[in-house]
Backbone as a printed PyTorch tensor [residue, N CA C, xyz], in Angstrom:
tensor([[[-18.9430,   8.9600, -13.7560],
         [-17.4520,   9.5040, -12.2440],
         [-17.2120,  10.5990, -12.8110]],

        [[-17.1760,  11.3420, -12.2500],
         [-16.3970,  12.8270, -12.9150],
         [-15.1370,  12.5380, -13.3180]],

        [[-14.2100,  13.6980, -14.3310],
         [-12.7830,  13.1750, -14.6600],
         [-11.9430,  13.4980, -13.4480]],

        [[-12.4130,  14.4550, -12.2160],
         [-11.2600,  14.4860, -10.7490],
         [-11.5550,  12.8090, -10.1590]],

        [[-12.9890,  12.5530, -10.3840],
         [-12.7960,  11.0750,  -9.5050],
         [-12.2870,  10.2400, -10.1400]],

        [[-12.3870,  10.4590, -11.3160],
         [-11.8670,   9.2420, -12.2820],
         [ -9.9060,   9.6480, -11.8270]],

        [[ -9.2980,  10.7500, -12.0930],
         [ -7.9860,  10.8520, -11.8540],
         [ -7.2060,  10.6510, -10.3670]],

        [[ -8.3970,  10.7480,  -9.3710],
         [ -8.0540,  10.2120,  -7.9020],
         [ -7.8720,   8.8990,  -7.9110]],

        [[ -9.0360,   8.2430,  -8.4980],
         [ -9.2120,   6.9960,  -8.6410],
         [ -7.9860,   6.0320,  -8.9900]],

        [[ -7.1650,   6.5750, -10.1430],
         [ -6.2050,   5.8460, -11.0740],
         [ -5.3690,   6.1870,  -9.6710]],

        [[ -5.0090,   7.1120,  -9.1700],
         [ -3.8830,   7.3660,  -8.1890],
         [ -3.8980,   6.8240,  -7.3920]],

        [[ -5.0330,   6.2300,  -6.8600],
         [ -4.7590,   5.4360,  -5.9420],
         [ -4.2620,   4.0050,  -5.8590]],

        [[ -4.6140,   3.9420,  -7.3810],
         [ -4.0710,   2.4930,  -8.2440],
         [ -2.9680,   2.3120,  -8.5200]],

        [[ -2.4930,   3.3770,  -8.8870],
         [ -0.7630,   3.8040,  -9.2090],
         [ -0.1080,   4.1050,  -7.5940]],

        [[ -0.1320,   4.9170,  -6.8890],
         [  0.3100,   4.9530,  -5.6260],
         [  0.2350,   3.3120,  -5.0550]],

        [[ -0.8140,   2.4390,  -5.0620],
         [ -0.5650,   1.1160,  -4.4050],
         [  0.4290,   0.0400,  -5.1150]],

        [[  0.1830,   0.6290,  -6.1970],
         [  0.7750,  -0.6520,  -7.3570],
         [  2.8280,   0.1200,  -7.4910]],

        [[  2.8850,   1.1610,  -6.6200],
         [  4.2770,   1.4770,  -6.6870],
         [  4.4860,   1.0050,  -5.1120]],

        [[  3.9390,   0.8530,  -4.2770],
         [  3.8190,   0.2720,  -3.3440],
         [  4.3200,  -0.8990,  -3.1480]],

        [[  3.4760,  -1.5080,  -4.1170],
         [  4.0650,  -2.8850,  -4.4890],
         [  5.2180,  -3.2590,  -4.5020]],

        [[  5.4720,  -2.5530,  -5.8060],
         [  7.1550,  -2.9030,  -6.0680],
         [  8.3940,  -2.4350,  -5.1050]],

        [[  8.0180,  -1.5880,  -4.1320],
         [  8.9140,  -1.6070,  -2.8650],
         [  8.4580,  -2.4140,  -1.8730]],

        [[  7.4790,  -3.0330,  -1.8720],
         [  7.3150,  -4.4290,  -1.1150],
         [  7.8130,  -5.4920,  -1.3750]],

        [[  8.3660,  -5.4970,  -3.0370],
         [  9.0390,  -6.6890,  -3.5910],
         [ 10.1410,  -6.5190,  -3.5120]],

        [[ 11.1420,  -5.3130,  -3.6890],
         [ 12.0590,  -4.8390,  -3.4090],
         [ 12.4210,  -5.4450,  -2.0520]],

        [[ 11.6300,  -5.2200,  -0.9050],
         [ 11.7080,  -5.4000,   0.5070],
         [ 11.7580,  -7.0250,   0.8200]],

        [[ 10.9780,  -7.8370,   0.2430],
         [ 11.0600,  -9.2430,   0.2830],
         [ 12.4180,  -9.2820,  -0.3650]],

        [[ 12.8100,  -9.3240,  -1.6870],
         [ 14.0590,  -9.3400,  -2.0070],
         [ 15.4240,  -9.3030,  -0.8800]],

        [[ 15.1680,  -8.0490,  -0.2100],
         [ 16.1880,  -8.0620,   0.6970],
         [ 16.0920,  -8.8110,   1.8770]],

        [[ 15.1130,  -9.2600,   2.4600],
         [ 15.1250, -10.2750,   3.2960],
         [ 15.7950, -11.0940,   2.9420]],

        [[ 15.5540, -11.6890,   1.9510],
         [ 16.7580, -13.2890,   1.1580],
         [ 17.8280, -12.9080,   0.7500]],

        [[ 18.0830, -11.6090,   1.4180],
         [ 19.5070, -10.9970,   1.2490],
         [ 20.1600, -11.0760,   2.4890]],

        [[ 19.1870, -11.0950,   3.1520],
         [ 19.0530, -10.5900,   4.9730],
         [ 19.8720,  -9.5650,   5.3440]],

        [[ 19.3390,  -8.6110,   4.1380],
         [ 19.8870,  -7.3230,   4.2990],
         [ 18.4870,  -6.7790,   4.8820]],

        [[ 18.2080,  -6.3820,   6.2660],
         [ 16.9820,  -5.9790,   6.8370],
         [ 16.8820,  -4.4470,   7.0010]],

        [[ 18.2640,  -4.2510,   6.8800],
         [ 18.1270,  -2.3670,   7.1240],
         [ 17.3440,  -1.8430,   5.7980]],

        [[ 18.0780,  -2.3580,   4.2230],
         [ 17.3700,  -1.9610,   3.5030],
         [ 15.7440,  -2.3010,   3.1070]],

        [[ 15.5290,  -3.6360,   3.3960],
         [ 13.9250,  -3.9580,   3.6630],
         [ 13.3250,  -3.1400,   4.2290]],

        [[ 13.9770,  -2.1890,   5.2050],
         [ 12.7700,  -1.4900,   6.1940],
         [ 12.9030,  -0.2580,   5.6170]],

        [[ 14.2400,   0.3280,   4.9010],
         [ 13.8410,   0.9000,   3.7160],
         [ 12.8940,   1.1000,   2.3700]],

        [[ 12.8410,   0.1750,   2.1430],
         [ 11.9940,  -0.1080,   0.5510],
         [ 10.2150,  -0.3390,   1.9220]],

        [[ 10.5790,  -0.7870,   2.6960],
         [  9.1930,  -0.6300,   3.5510],
         [  8.4500,   0.4700,   3.9930]],

        [[  9.6370,   1.7480,   4.1660],
         [  9.3570,   2.8760,   4.8130],
         [  8.7950,   3.4110,   3.0610]],

        [[  9.1780,   3.2150,   1.9290],
         [  8.7120,   3.9610,   1.0560],
         [  7.4710,   3.4650,   0.6520]],

        [[  7.4040,   2.3630,   0.8710],
         [  5.9510,   1.3640,   0.0570],
         [  5.1520,   2.2540,   1.2270]],

        [[  5.2950,   2.6220,   2.7240],
         [  4.5520,   2.6840,   3.7810],
         [  3.7590,   4.5280,   2.9630]],

        [[  5.1050,   5.4160,   2.4080],
         [  4.8080,   6.7790,   2.1260],
         [  3.4170,   6.4120,   1.0530]],

        [[  3.6280,   5.4150,  -0.3740],
         [  2.6450,   5.3950,  -1.2240],
         [  1.3720,   5.0170,  -0.6740]],

        [[  1.6520,   4.3250,   0.4320],
         [  0.5920,   3.4620,   0.8570],
         [ -1.1160,   4.7540,   1.5550]],

        [[ -0.1780,   5.6440,   2.3390],
         [ -1.0380,   6.7210,   2.9240],
         [ -1.4970,   7.3870,   1.6430]],

        [[ -0.5410,   8.0070,   0.9000],
         [ -1.1020,   8.7880,  -0.3020],
         [ -2.9240,   7.8710,  -0.7660]],

        [[ -2.3150,   7.0160,  -1.0580],
         [ -3.4420,   5.9430,  -1.6280],
         [ -4.8330,   6.3380,  -0.6760]],

        [[ -4.3830,   5.8700,   0.4150],
         [ -5.8450,   6.1040,   1.4940],
         [ -6.0440,   6.9850,   1.7750]],

        [[ -4.9000,   8.3830,   1.6080],
         [ -5.7280,   9.2760,   2.0840],
         [ -6.5570,   9.8520,   0.9920]],

        [[ -6.5690,   9.6260,  -0.6380],
         [ -7.4320,   9.5190,  -1.3440],
         [ -8.8560,   9.0680,  -1.4900]],

        [[ -7.9980,   7.6420,  -1.2390],
         [ -9.6630,   6.9720,  -0.8360],
         [-10.4010,   7.5140,   0.4440]],

        [[ -9.9970,   7.7570,   1.4580],
         [-10.4830,   8.4120,   3.0950],
         [-11.5150,   9.5110,   1.8130]],

        [[-11.0290,  10.3190,   1.2510],
         [-11.3530,  11.6810,   0.6550],
         [-12.7950,  11.6310,  -0.1920]],

        [[-12.7710,  10.7390,  -0.8990],
         [-13.5040,   9.8730,  -1.8430],
         [-15.0020,   9.3450,  -1.0560]],

        [[-14.7500,   8.9260,  -0.0580],
         [-15.5980,   8.1910,   1.1700],
         [-16.1530,   9.4440,   1.6450]],

        [[-15.3390,   9.9540,   2.1390],
         [-15.6360,  11.2590,   3.5820],
         [-16.9380,  12.0160,   2.3400]],

        [[-16.5030,  12.4080,   1.1270],
         [-17.4040,  13.2150,   0.1850],
         [-18.6900,  12.5600,   0.3270]],

        [[-18.8470,  11.3270,  -0.1350],
         [-20.2330,  10.6250,  -0.2040],
         [-20.5380,  10.3620,   0.8980]],

        [[-20.0090,  10.3370,   2.3870],
         [-20.4200,  10.2710,   3.7470],
         [-21.2650,  11.6250,   3.9980]],

        [[-20.5660,  13.2190,   3.4490],
         [-21.0210,  14.3180,   4.0090],
         [-22.1450,  14.7480,   2.6670]],

        [[-22.6550,  13.6130,   1.9970],
         [-23.5090,  13.7090,   1.0060],
         [-23.6270,  13.7470,  -0.4240]],

        [[-22.9500,  13.6790,  -0.8510],
         [-22.3670,  13.9820,  -1.9550],
         [-22.7930,  12.9760,  -2.8640]],

        [[-23.9190,  13.2070,  -3.9640],
         [-23.8580,  11.7890,  -4.9260],
         [-22.8760,  11.3610,  -5.5840]],

        [[-22.8430,  10.2450,  -5.0940],
         [-21.8520,   9.6820,  -6.1570],
         [-22.0080,   8.0810,  -6.6180]],

        [[-21.7840,   8.2810,  -7.9960],
         [-22.3800,   6.5870,  -8.8010],
         [-21.7180,   5.6710,  -8.4510]],

        [[-22.0800,   4.5760,  -8.3920],
         [-21.2920,   3.3490,  -8.2170],
         [-20.0720,   3.3120,  -9.6660]],

        [[-19.2890,   3.0000,  -9.0030],
         [-17.4740,   2.9120,  -9.6360],
         [-16.7390,   1.7730,  -9.7050]],

        [[-16.5840,   0.7660, -11.1310],
         [-15.9070,  -0.5280, -10.9050],
         [-14.7570,  -0.4960, -10.7040]],

        [[-14.2900,   1.2390, -11.2530],
         [-12.8690,   1.3490, -11.1170],
         [-12.4920,   1.5600,  -9.6820]],

        [[-13.4030,   2.3520,  -8.9410],
         [-13.1410,   3.2100,  -7.4510],
         [-13.3730,   1.1690,  -6.9590]],

        [[-13.8790,   0.4920,  -7.1680],
         [-14.3780,  -0.2660,  -6.3460],
         [-12.7680,  -1.3950,  -6.3550]],

        [[-12.6190,  -1.4340,  -7.7980],
         [-11.2400,  -2.0260,  -8.2420],
         [ -9.8860,  -1.3400,  -7.4630]],

        [[-10.2120,  -0.1330,  -7.2730],
         [ -8.9080,   0.7720,  -6.5120],
         [ -8.9200,   0.1060,  -4.9350]],

        [[-10.0050,   0.0270,  -4.3040],
         [-10.1420,  -0.0270,  -3.2400],
         [ -9.2860,  -1.3740,  -3.2060]],

        [[ -9.8280,  -2.5130,  -3.7200],
         [ -9.5140,  -3.9030,  -3.9240],
         [ -7.5500,  -3.7570,  -3.8340]],

        [[ -7.4600,  -2.8550,  -4.5910],
         [ -6.0070,  -3.2200,  -4.7630],
         [ -5.4400,  -2.6470,  -3.5370]],

        [[ -5.8940,  -1.3070,  -2.9630],
         [ -5.0220,  -1.1470,  -2.0050],
         [ -5.2870,  -1.8560,  -0.6200]],

        [[ -6.1130,  -2.8630,  -0.5250],
         [ -6.1470,  -3.3390,   0.3670],
         [ -5.5400,  -4.8200,   0.4080]],

        [[ -5.7080,  -4.8380,  -1.0980],
         [ -4.6130,  -6.2840,  -1.1150],
         [ -3.2620,  -6.0120,  -0.9280]],

        [[ -2.5300,  -4.8270,  -1.1370],
         [ -1.3630,  -4.5110,  -0.9580],
         [ -1.0160,  -4.1640,   0.2790]],

        [[ -2.2150,  -3.4500,   0.7870],
         [ -1.7560,  -2.8720,   2.3360],
         [ -1.4670,  -4.6680,   3.1850]],

        [[ -1.9430,  -5.3090,   2.8200],
         [ -2.2070,  -6.7180,   3.5480],
         [ -0.7290,  -6.8270,   3.1960]],

        [[ -0.1040,  -7.2840,   1.6710],
         [  1.0640,  -7.2990,   1.4540],
         [  2.3420,  -6.6730,   2.9030]],

        [[  1.8840,  -6.0330,   2.6290],
         [  2.8270,  -4.5060,   3.1560],
         [  2.9110,  -5.1160,   5.1760]],

        [[  1.8540,  -5.2500,   5.6780],
         [  1.7940,  -5.5250,   6.8960],
         [  2.3770,  -7.1350,   6.9830]],

        [[  2.5460,  -8.0330,   5.6430],
         [  2.9280,  -9.3150,   6.2600],
         [  4.0830,  -9.2050,   6.2100]],

        [[  4.8390,  -8.5080,   4.9430],
         [  6.1160,  -8.2340,   4.8830],
         [  7.1950,  -7.7490,   6.1840]],

        [[  6.0900,  -6.2430,   6.5420],
         [  6.5750,  -5.7790,   7.5510],
         [  7.2690,  -6.5720,   8.9270]],

        [[  6.3600,  -7.7030,   8.7630],
         [  6.2440,  -8.8490,  10.0280],
         [  7.1730,  -9.6440,   9.4910]],

        [[  7.2770, -10.0360,   8.5160],
         [  8.5590, -10.7850,   8.0870],
         [ 10.2500, -10.1560,   8.8510]],

        [[  9.9250,  -8.9110,   8.3690],
         [ 10.9040,  -8.2230,   8.7010],
         [ 11.8700,  -8.7030,  10.0180]],

        [[ 10.4720,  -8.8060,  11.0900],
         [ 10.6210,  -8.9720,  12.2380],
         [ 10.9740, -10.2930,  13.0030]],

        [[ 10.7850, -11.1110,  12.1060],
         [ 10.7120, -12.5470,  12.8190],
         [ 12.0980, -12.7150,  11.9670]],

        [[ 12.1940, -12.6280,  10.6500],
         [ 13.7940, -13.0410,  10.1280],
         [ 15.0550, -12.4300,  11.0140]],

        [[ 14.6090, -10.8530,  11.2340],
         [ 15.6940, -10.7100,  11.9690],
         [ 15.6370, -10.9350,  13.8360]],

        [[ 14.7960, -11.8710,  14.2820],
         [ 14.9080, -12.1120,  15.5650],
         [ 15.6770, -13.6470,  15.4910]],

        [[ 15.0090, -14.3190,  14.2910],
         [ 15.6300, -15.6330,  14.1910],
         [ 17.2040, -15.5930,  14.0460]],

        [[ 17.7390, -14.9110,  12.8940],
         [ 19.1010, -14.5340,  12.9460],
         [ 19.9350, -13.6980,  14.1640]],

        [[ 19.1210, -13.3310,  14.9920],
         [ 19.6250, -12.5870,  16.4540],
         [ 19.9880, -13.9890,  17.1640]],

        [[ 19.1230, -14.9090,  16.8310],
         [ 19.0550, -15.9800,  17.8530],
         [ 20.6150, -17.2880,  17.5670]],

        [[ 20.6650, -16.5040,  16.0260],
         [ 21.7070, -17.4730,  15.5170],
         [ 23.1940, -17.4860,  16.0420]],

        [[ 22.9430, -15.9590,  16.3140],
         [ 24.1540, -15.1010,  16.8320],
         [ 25.1560, -14.9510,  15.5730]]])
């Protein structure tokens, strides 16, 4: 893997990790009944996930366009990290909605 690919792969991992930090903050906000701040943290997490996803897509597109790329454990790890954190994002986003609905019914 060339230096640019290594850098892009590391940026996938770093941006996904930053997203996870915002997701954890959002979960803390849910526990504090602060759904507005939870959504703000999820917005920041999504911004980081979009960056990571674009880097991944660029790499995959390059290979689909015929570039010869060697298998990389690091890139596989980056993809795994990104997809895991994306799942955490989706679950947390749904949790905000669930708890908001529950609290609205309580009055």
